[in-house]
DSSP file (Angstrom, degrees, kcal/mol; ACC not computed):
  #  RESIDUE AA STRUCTURE BP1 BP2  ACC     N-H-->O    O-->H-N    N-H-->O    O-->H-N    TCO  KAPPA ALPHA  PHI   PSI    X-CA   Y-CA   Z-CA
    1    1 A M     >        0   0    0      0, 0.0     4,-2.2     0, 0.0     5,-0.1   0.000 360.0 360.0 360.0 -38.4   93.3  111.7  111.9
    2    2 A G  H  >  +     0   0    0      1,-0.2     4,-2.2     2,-0.2     5,-0.2   0.874 360.0  52.3 -66.4 -37.7   90.9  114.4  110.9
    3    3 A N  H  > S+     0   0    0      2,-0.2     4,-2.4     1,-0.2    -1,-0.2   0.894 108.0  51.3 -64.6 -39.4   93.5  117.1  111.5
    4    4 A L  H  > S+     0   0    0      2,-0.2     4,-2.9     1,-0.2     5,-0.2   0.933 109.8  49.3 -61.6 -46.3   95.9  115.3  109.2
    5    5 A R  H  X S+     0   0    0     -4,-2.2     4,-2.7     1,-0.2    -2,-0.2   0.913 110.8  50.0 -61.4 -40.7   93.3  115.1  106.5
    6    6 A N  H  X S+     0   0    0     -4,-2.2     4,-2.4     2,-0.2    -1,-0.2   0.909 110.7  50.3 -62.3 -41.7   92.6  118.9  106.9
    7    7 A C  H  X S+     0   0    0     -4,-2.4     4,-2.7     1,-0.2    -2,-0.2   0.925 110.7  48.5 -63.4 -44.1   96.3  119.6  106.7
    8    8 A I  H  X S+     0   0    0     -4,-2.9     4,-2.7     2,-0.2     5,-0.2   0.920 110.3  51.9 -63.7 -40.8   96.6  117.6  103.5
    9    9 A R  H  X S+     0   0    0     -4,-2.7     4,-2.6    -5,-0.2    -2,-0.2   0.938 111.7  46.2 -59.5 -45.2   93.6  119.2  102.0
   10   10 A I  H  X S+     0   0    0     -4,-2.4     4,-2.5     1,-0.2     5,-0.2   0.924 113.5  48.7 -64.4 -42.5   95.0  122.7  102.7
   11   11 A I  H  X S+     0   0    0     -4,-2.7     4,-2.4    -5,-0.2    -1,-0.2   0.917 112.6  48.3 -63.5 -41.5   98.5  121.7  101.4
   12   12 A V  H  X S+     0   0    0     -4,-2.7     4,-2.7     2,-0.2    -2,-0.2   0.909 111.2  50.2 -66.5 -42.7   97.0  120.2   98.2
   13   13 A M  H  X S+     0   0    0     -4,-2.6     4,-1.9    -5,-0.2    -2,-0.2   0.940 113.3  46.0 -63.1 -44.2   94.8  123.3   97.5
   14   14 A A  H  X S+     0   0    0     -4,-2.5     4,-2.1     1,-0.2    -1,-0.2   0.885 112.4  50.7 -65.2 -37.0   97.8  125.6   98.0
   15   15 A L  H  X S+     0   0    0     -4,-2.4     4,-3.2    -5,-0.2     5,-0.2   0.888 107.6  53.6 -66.7 -38.0   99.9  123.4   95.8
   16   16 A G  H  X S+     0   0    0     -4,-2.7     4,-1.7     1,-0.2    -1,-0.2   0.908 109.4  48.3 -62.9 -41.1   97.3  123.4   93.1
   17   17 A T  H  X S+     0   0    0     -4,-1.9     4,-0.9     2,-0.2    -1,-0.2   0.901 114.1  45.9 -64.1 -42.9   97.2  127.1   93.1
   18   18 A L  H  X S+     0   0    0     -4,-2.1     4,-0.7     1,-0.2     3,-0.5   0.901 112.0  51.5 -66.0 -41.9  101.0  127.3   92.9
   19   19 A A  H >< S+     0   0    0     -4,-3.2     3,-0.6     1,-0.2    -1,-0.2   0.845 103.3  58.1 -68.3 -31.3  101.2  124.7   90.2
   20   20 A A  H 3< S+     0   0    0     -4,-1.7    -1,-0.2     1,-0.2    -2,-0.2   0.822 109.7  45.4 -65.7 -29.9   98.7  126.5   88.0
   21   21 A A  H 3< S+     0   0    0     -4,-0.9    -1,-0.2    -3,-0.5    -2,-0.2   0.554 108.9  66.3 -89.9  -7.8  101.0  129.6   88.1
   22   22 A A  S << S-     0   0    0     -4,-0.7     2,-0.1    -3,-0.6    58,-0.1  -0.809  88.7-102.1-115.7 152.6  104.2  127.7   87.4
   23   23 A P        -     0   0    0      0, 0.0    -2,-0.1     0, 0.0    -1,-0.0  -0.430  48.9-101.2 -70.5 151.1  105.4  125.8   84.4
   24   24 A G        -     0   0    0      1,-0.1    52,-0.0    -2,-0.1    -4,-0.0  -0.293  23.9-166.3 -75.3 153.8  105.2  122.0   84.7
   25   25 A F        +     0   0    0     51,-0.1    -1,-0.1    78,-0.1    82,-0.1   0.421  46.8 126.9-110.6  -3.1  108.2  119.7   85.6
   26   26 A A        -     0   0    0     81,-0.1    78,-0.1    50,-0.1    79,-0.1  -0.315  45.0-153.0 -72.5 135.5  106.5  116.5   84.6
   27   27 A A        -     0   0    0     77,-0.6    -2,-0.1     1,-0.1    -1,-0.1  -0.583  45.2 -71.0 -91.6 163.0  108.2  114.0   82.2
   28   28 A P    >   -     0   0    0      0, 0.0     3,-1.6     0, 0.0    -1,-0.1  -0.297  42.5-130.6 -54.2 134.0  106.2  111.7   80.1
   29   29 A P  T 3  S+     0   0    0      0, 0.0    86,-0.1     0, 0.0     6,-0.0   0.629 100.9  66.0 -68.6 -10.9  104.7  108.9   82.3
   30   30 A D  T 3   +     0   0    0      1,-0.0     2,-1.2     4,-0.0     3,-0.1   0.348  67.8 115.8 -90.7   7.3  106.0  106.1   80.0
   31   31 A D    <>  -     0   0    0     -3,-1.6     4,-2.4     1,-0.2     5,-0.2  -0.648  44.2-173.9 -78.0  95.1  109.6  106.8   80.7
   32   32 A D  H  > S+     0   0    0     -2,-1.2     4,-2.5     1,-0.2    -1,-0.2   0.863  81.3  51.8 -61.9 -38.8  110.7  103.7   82.4
   33   33 A D  H  > S+     0   0    0      2,-0.2     4,-2.3     1,-0.2    -1,-0.2   0.924 111.8  46.3 -63.9 -44.5  114.2  105.0   83.3
   34   34 A A  H  > S+     0   0    0      2,-0.2     4,-2.7     1,-0.2    75,-0.3   0.897 111.5  52.3 -64.6 -39.8  112.8  108.2   84.9
   35   35 A A  H  X S+     0   0    0     -4,-2.4     4,-2.6     2,-0.2    -2,-0.2   0.917 110.2  48.3 -62.1 -43.3  110.2  106.1   86.8
   36   36 A A  H  X S+     0   0    0     -4,-2.5     4,-2.1     2,-0.2    -2,-0.2   0.908 112.2  48.6 -63.1 -42.3  113.0  103.9   88.1
   37   37 A K  H  X S+     0   0    0     -4,-2.3     4,-2.2     2,-0.2    -2,-0.2   0.908 110.6  51.9 -64.0 -41.9  115.1  106.9   89.1
   38   38 A G  H  X S+     0   0    0     -4,-2.7     4,-2.4    67,-0.4    -2,-0.2   0.906 109.1  49.7 -58.6 -44.2  112.0  108.4   90.8
   39   39 A L  H  X S+     0   0    0     -4,-2.6     4,-2.8     1,-0.2    -1,-0.2   0.910 109.3  51.9 -63.1 -40.9  111.4  105.2   92.8
   40   40 A A  H  X S+     0   0    0     -4,-2.1     4,-2.0     2,-0.2    -2,-0.2   0.903 109.8  49.4 -62.0 -40.0  115.1  105.2   93.9
   41   41 A I  H  X S+     0   0    0     -4,-2.2     4,-2.3     1,-0.2     5,-0.3   0.941 113.1  46.6 -63.4 -45.8  114.7  108.8   95.1
   42   42 A L  H  X>S+     0   0    0     -4,-2.4     4,-3.0     1,-0.2     5,-1.4   0.875 109.8  53.9 -66.1 -37.5  111.6  107.9   97.0
   43   43 A E  H  <5S+     0   0    0     -4,-2.8     4,-0.3     3,-0.2    -1,-0.2   0.902 112.9  44.5 -61.9 -40.1  113.2  104.8   98.5
   44   44 A K  H  <5S+     0   0    0     -4,-2.0    -2,-0.2    -5,-0.2    -1,-0.2   0.880 130.0  21.5 -70.5 -38.8  116.0  106.9   99.8
   45   45 A N  H  <5S+     0   0    0     -4,-2.3    -2,-0.2    -5,-0.1    -3,-0.2   0.716 132.9  24.3-106.0 -22.5  113.9  109.8  101.2
   46   46 A C  T >X5S+     0   0    0     -4,-3.0     4,-2.7    -5,-0.3     3,-2.1   0.676  91.3  85.8-120.6 -23.1  110.4  108.5  101.8
   47   47 A A  T 34<S+     0   0    0     -5,-1.4    -4,-0.1     1,-0.3    -3,-0.1   0.709  78.0  70.8 -64.1 -24.0  110.3  104.8  102.4
   48   48 A R  T 34 S+     0   0    0     -5,-0.2    -1,-0.3     1,-0.2    -2,-0.1   0.734 121.6  14.9 -66.3 -16.3  111.0  104.9  106.1
   49   49 A C  T <4 S+     0   0    0     -3,-2.1    11,-2.0     1,-0.2     2,-0.4   0.691 121.5  57.9-122.2 -37.5  107.5  106.4  106.5
   50   50 A H  S  < S-     0   0    0     -4,-2.7     2,-0.4     8,-0.2    -1,-0.2  -0.780  72.8-126.5-105.5 138.8  105.5  105.8  103.3
   51   51 A A        -     0   0    0     -2,-0.4    15,-2.9    12,-0.3    16,-0.3  -0.698  25.9-168.1 -74.8 134.3  104.6  102.6  101.5
   52   52 A L        +     0   0    0     -2,-0.4    -1,-0.1    13,-0.2     4,-0.1   0.708  54.4  57.0-101.8 -24.0  105.8  103.2   97.9
   53   53 A G  S    S-     0   0    0      2,-0.4    14,-0.5    13,-0.0    -2,-0.0  -0.064  97.8 -81.3-102.5-162.2  104.2  100.4   95.9
   54   54 A L  S    S+     0   0    0     12,-0.1     2,-0.3    13,-0.1    -3,-0.0   0.620 108.3  32.9 -79.1 -14.9  100.9   98.9   95.0
   55   55 A T  S    S+     0   0    0      2,-0.1    -2,-0.4    12,-0.0    -3,-0.1  -0.875  82.0  59.7-135.7 167.7  100.7   96.9   98.3
   56   56 A G  S    S-     0   0    0     -2,-0.3     2,-0.2    -5,-0.1    -5,-0.1   0.120  70.0 -85.3  96.4 152.6  101.7   97.2  101.9
   57   57 A A        -     0   0    0      1,-0.1    -2,-0.1    -7,-0.1    -7,-0.0  -0.595  44.7-103.9 -91.7 153.5  101.1   99.5  104.8
   58   58 A S        -     0   0    0     -2,-0.2    -8,-0.2     5,-0.2   -10,-0.1  -0.560  23.7-131.8 -70.2 137.9  103.1  102.6  105.5
   59   59 A P  S    S+     0   0    0      0, 0.0    -9,-0.2     0, 0.0   -10,-0.1   0.832  96.5  60.0 -62.3 -31.4  105.6  102.1  108.3
   60   60 A H  S >  S-     0   0    0    -11,-2.0     3,-1.7     3,-0.2    -9,-0.1  -0.869  82.2-141.6 -99.7 129.0  104.5  105.4  109.9
   61   61 A P  T 3  S+     0   0    0      0, 0.0    -1,-0.1     0, 0.0    -3,-0.1   0.740 100.4  47.8 -63.7 -23.2  100.8  105.4  110.8
   62   62 A Q  T 3  S+     0   0    0      2,-0.1    28,-0.1     1,-0.1   -12,-0.1   0.449  93.3  88.2 -95.4   0.3  100.3  109.1  109.7
   63   63 A A  S <  S-     0   0    0     -3,-1.7   -12,-0.3   -14,-0.3    -3,-0.2  -0.874  74.2-140.4-103.4 109.5  102.0  108.7  106.4
   64   64 A P        -     0   0    0      0, 0.0    -2,-0.1     0, 0.0   -15,-0.1  -0.334  26.7-100.3 -66.5 145.5   99.6  107.6  103.7
   65   65 A P    >>  -     0   0    0      0, 0.0     4,-1.7     0, 0.0     3,-1.0  -0.398  30.8-122.6 -56.9 143.3  100.8  105.0  101.1
   66   66 A F  H 3> S+     0   0    0    -15,-2.9     4,-2.5     1,-0.3     5,-0.2   0.779 111.3  64.9 -62.9 -25.8  101.8  106.8   97.9
   67   67 A R  H 3> S+     0   0    0    -14,-0.5     4,-0.6   -16,-0.3    -1,-0.3   0.839 105.3  45.3 -62.3 -32.6   99.2  104.7   96.0
   68   68 A D  H <> S+     0   0    0     -3,-1.0     4,-1.8     2,-0.2     3,-0.3   0.881 110.2  53.9 -75.2 -41.5   96.5  106.4   98.1
   69   69 A V  H  X S+     0   0    0     -4,-1.7     4,-2.4     1,-0.2    -2,-0.2   0.917 107.5  49.8 -60.7 -44.0   98.0  109.8   97.6
   70   70 A V  H  < S+     0   0    0     -4,-2.5    -1,-0.2     1,-0.2     5,-0.2   0.746 110.8  50.8 -71.1 -20.6   98.0  109.5   93.8
   71   71 A E  H  < S+     0   0    0     -4,-0.6    -1,-0.2    -3,-0.3    -2,-0.2   0.822 116.5  40.2 -80.7 -32.4   94.4  108.4   93.9
   72   72 A R  H  < S+     0   0    0     -4,-1.8    -2,-0.2    -3,-0.1    -3,-0.2   0.791 119.9  34.0 -85.7 -31.9   93.3  111.3   96.0
   73   73 A Y  S  < S-     0   0    0     -4,-2.4     2,-0.2    -5,-0.2    -1,-0.1  -0.941  86.9-100.9-131.0 145.1   95.3  114.2   94.5
   74   74 A P    >   -     0   0    0      0, 0.0     3,-1.1     0, 0.0     4,-0.3  -0.495  28.7-139.0 -63.2 131.5   96.6  115.1   91.0
   75   75 A V  G >  S+     0   0    0      1,-0.3     3,-2.3    -5,-0.2     4,-0.4   0.876 101.0  63.1 -59.5 -40.0  100.2  114.1   90.8
   76   76 A E  G >  S+     0   0    0      1,-0.3     3,-1.2     2,-0.2     4,-0.5   0.778  89.9  68.6 -61.0 -24.7  101.0  117.4   89.0
   77   77 A D  G <  S+     0   0    0     -3,-1.1     4,-0.4     1,-0.2    -1,-0.3   0.668  95.3  57.2 -65.4 -15.0   99.9  119.4   92.1
   78   78 A L  G <> S+     0   0    0     -3,-2.3     4,-2.2    -4,-0.3    -1,-0.2   0.613  82.6  86.0 -89.5 -13.9  102.9  118.0   93.9
   79   79 A E  H <> S+     0   0    0     -3,-1.2     4,-1.7    -4,-0.4     5,-0.2   0.899  90.0  45.3 -54.6 -50.9  105.5  119.4   91.4
   80   80 A E  H  > S+     0   0    0     -4,-0.5     4,-2.7     1,-0.2     5,-0.3   0.905 114.2  47.5 -62.0 -43.9  105.9  122.8   92.9
   81   81 A S  H  > S+     0   0    0     -4,-0.4     4,-2.4     1,-0.2    -1,-0.2   0.825 107.7  56.3 -72.7 -28.6  106.1  121.6   96.4
   82   82 A L  H  < S+     0   0    0     -4,-2.2    16,-2.3     2,-0.2    -1,-0.2   0.894 115.9  38.4 -62.7 -40.0  108.7  118.9   95.5
   83   83 A A  H  < S+     0   0    0     -4,-1.7    -2,-0.2    14,-0.2    -1,-0.2   0.855 126.8  34.2 -79.8 -36.1  110.9  121.7   94.0
   84   84 A E  H  < S-     0   0    0     -4,-2.7    -3,-0.2    -5,-0.2    -2,-0.2   0.693 126.6 -75.3 -96.2 -21.3  110.2  124.3   96.6
   85   85 A G     <  -     0   0    0     -4,-2.4     2,-0.5    -5,-0.3    12,-0.2   0.089  32.7-121.5 126.0 121.2  109.9  122.1   99.7
   86   86 A I  B     -A   96   0A   0     10,-2.3    10,-0.9    -4,-0.2     2,-0.4  -0.761  29.2-176.5 -86.3 126.2  107.3  119.8  101.0
   87   87 A V        -     0   0    0     -2,-0.5     2,-0.2     8,-0.2     8,-0.1  -0.997  11.3-152.0-124.9 127.6  106.1  120.7  104.5
   88   88 A S        -     0   0    0     -2,-0.4   -80,-0.0     5,-0.4   -84,-0.0  -0.587  23.5-122.9-101.9 162.0  103.6  118.5  106.2
   89   89 A G  S    S+     0   0    0     -2,-0.2    -1,-0.1   -85,-0.2   -83,-0.0   0.586  93.9  72.1 -76.9 -10.2  101.0  119.3  108.8
   90   90 A H  S >  S-     0   0    0      1,-0.1     3,-1.2   -28,-0.1    -2,-0.2  -0.874  82.2-129.4-111.0 146.5  102.5  116.7  111.2
   91   91 A P  T 3  S+     0   0    0      0, 0.0    -1,-0.1     0, 0.0    -3,-0.0   0.640  97.7  67.9 -70.6 -18.0  105.8  117.2  113.1
   92   92 A D  T 3  S+     0   0    0      2,-0.1     0, 0.0   -30,-0.0     0, 0.0   0.702  80.2  87.0 -77.4 -17.2  107.4  113.9  112.1
   93   93 A M  S <  S-     0   0    0     -3,-1.2    -5,-0.4   -44,-0.0     2,-0.1  -0.709  71.3-144.1 -88.5 123.1  107.8  114.7  108.4
   94   94 A P        -     0   0    0      0, 0.0     2,-0.4     0, 0.0    -8,-0.1  -0.400  27.5 -98.9 -76.7 163.1  111.0  116.5  107.5
   95   95 A E        -     0   0    0     -8,-0.1     2,-0.4    -2,-0.1    -8,-0.2  -0.683  41.9-166.9 -83.5 135.9  111.1  119.1  104.8
   96   96 A F  B     -A   86   0A   0    -10,-0.9   -10,-2.3    -2,-0.4     2,-0.3  -0.927  11.6-176.4-120.3 144.2  112.3  117.9  101.5
   97   97 A T        -     0   0    0     -2,-0.4     2,-0.3   -12,-0.2   -14,-0.2  -0.989   9.9-166.8-133.8 145.9  113.3  119.8   98.3
   98   98 A F        -     0   0    0    -16,-2.3     2,-0.1    -2,-0.3   -13,-0.1  -0.927  22.9-109.6-130.9 154.8  114.4  118.2   95.1
   99   99 A E     >  -     0   0    0     -2,-0.3     4,-2.6     1,-0.1     3,-0.4  -0.355  41.7 -99.9 -75.9 164.4  116.1  119.4   91.9
  100  100 A A  H  > S+     0   0    0      1,-0.3     4,-2.4     2,-0.2     5,-0.1   0.859 123.5  49.7 -56.8 -42.1  114.1  119.7   88.7
  101  101 A D  H  > S+     0   0    0      1,-0.2     4,-1.9     2,-0.2    -1,-0.3   0.856 112.1  49.8 -68.6 -32.9  115.4  116.3   87.2
  102  102 A E  H  > S+     0   0    0     -3,-0.4     4,-2.8     2,-0.2    -2,-0.2   0.891 109.2  50.6 -67.4 -42.2  114.5  114.7   90.5
  103  103 A V  H  X S+     0   0    0     -4,-2.6     4,-2.9     2,-0.2     5,-0.3   0.934 109.5  52.0 -60.0 -48.0  111.0  116.2   90.4
  104  104 A N  H  X S+     0   0    0     -4,-2.4     4,-2.5     1,-0.2   -77,-0.6   0.928 112.0  45.9 -49.1 -51.4  110.6  114.9   86.9
  105  105 A A  H  X S+     0   0    0     -4,-1.9     4,-2.5     2,-0.2   -67,-0.4   0.905 112.9  48.4 -66.4 -43.7  111.6  111.4   88.0
  106  106 A I  H  X S+     0   0    0     -4,-2.8     4,-2.8     2,-0.2    -2,-0.2   0.934 113.0  47.9 -63.5 -46.4  109.4  111.4   91.1
  107  107 A V  H  X S+     0   0    0     -4,-2.9     4,-2.7     2,-0.2    -2,-0.2   0.903 111.2  51.8 -59.4 -42.3  106.3  112.6   89.1
  108  108 A T  H  X S+     0   0    0     -4,-2.5     4,-2.2    -5,-0.3    -2,-0.2   0.937 111.0  46.8 -61.3 -45.5  107.0  110.0   86.4
  109  109 A Y  H  X S+     0   0    0     -4,-2.5     4,-2.5   -75,-0.3    -2,-0.2   0.928 113.1  48.9 -63.1 -43.8  107.1  107.3   89.0
  110  110 A L  H  X S+     0   0    0     -4,-2.8     4,-2.5     1,-0.2    -2,-0.2   0.896 111.0  50.3 -63.8 -39.3  103.9  108.5   90.7
  111  111 A N  H  X S+     0   0    0     -4,-2.7     4,-2.5     2,-0.2    -1,-0.2   0.916 110.9  49.0 -62.5 -42.2  102.1  108.7   87.4
  112  112 A S  H  X S+     0   0    0     -4,-2.2     4,-2.5     2,-0.2    -2,-0.2   0.886 110.4  51.4 -65.5 -37.8  103.3  105.1   86.6
  113  113 A L  H  X S+     0   0    0     -4,-2.5     4,-2.7     2,-0.2    -2,-0.2   0.921 110.3  49.2 -62.4 -44.8  102.0  104.0   90.1
  114  114 A K  H  X S+     0   0    0     -4,-2.5     4,-2.6     2,-0.2    -2,-0.2   0.926 110.6  50.1 -63.6 -42.6   98.7  105.6   89.4
  115  115 A A  H  X S+     0   0    0     -4,-2.5     4,-1.6     1,-0.2    -2,-0.2   0.928 112.8  46.5 -58.3 -46.7   98.4  103.9   86.0
  116  116 A K  H  < S+     0   0    0     -4,-2.5     4,-0.5     1,-0.2    -1,-0.2   0.899 112.5  50.3 -66.1 -38.4   99.2  100.5   87.6
  117  117 A E  H >< S+     0   0    0     -4,-2.7     3,-0.9     1,-0.2    -1,-0.2   0.898 111.6  48.1 -68.1 -38.1   96.7  101.1   90.4
  118  118 A N  H 3< S+     0   0    0     -4,-2.6    -1,-0.2     1,-0.2    -2,-0.2   0.773 106.3  58.7 -71.1 -24.9   94.0  102.1   87.9
  119  119 A A  T 3<        0   0    0     -4,-1.6    -1,-0.2     1,-0.2    -2,-0.2   0.569 360.0 360.0 -80.9  -8.1   94.8   99.0   85.8
  120  120 A K    <         0   0    0     -3,-0.9    -1,-0.2    -4,-0.5    -2,-0.1   0.487 360.0 360.0 -65.7 360.0   94.0   96.6   88.7
């Protein structure tokens, strides 16, 4: 578990550096249509390992629920890696790349998830 946390920290720090140098992809977090599209993309690509909503455990023990990810890391730090390719420190996670409109939708959903989590 410690190695996974270290890998996540390294990835997030690298993503933060890359995101600071690149223009943002994020859409306004109140865009319900984009959030719904983002959730649909995550359901198709990520739900087999990650919990996507406000409750429930992730199906894969090494895959944190997205509600935990958005509380630990700035969502905007994920933009660059979503567009360029997310590579995880553990071998079970495949590499994903998304188009700019998909990145916007995913970030919008994650921001809405964070807002709902903070409103609890």
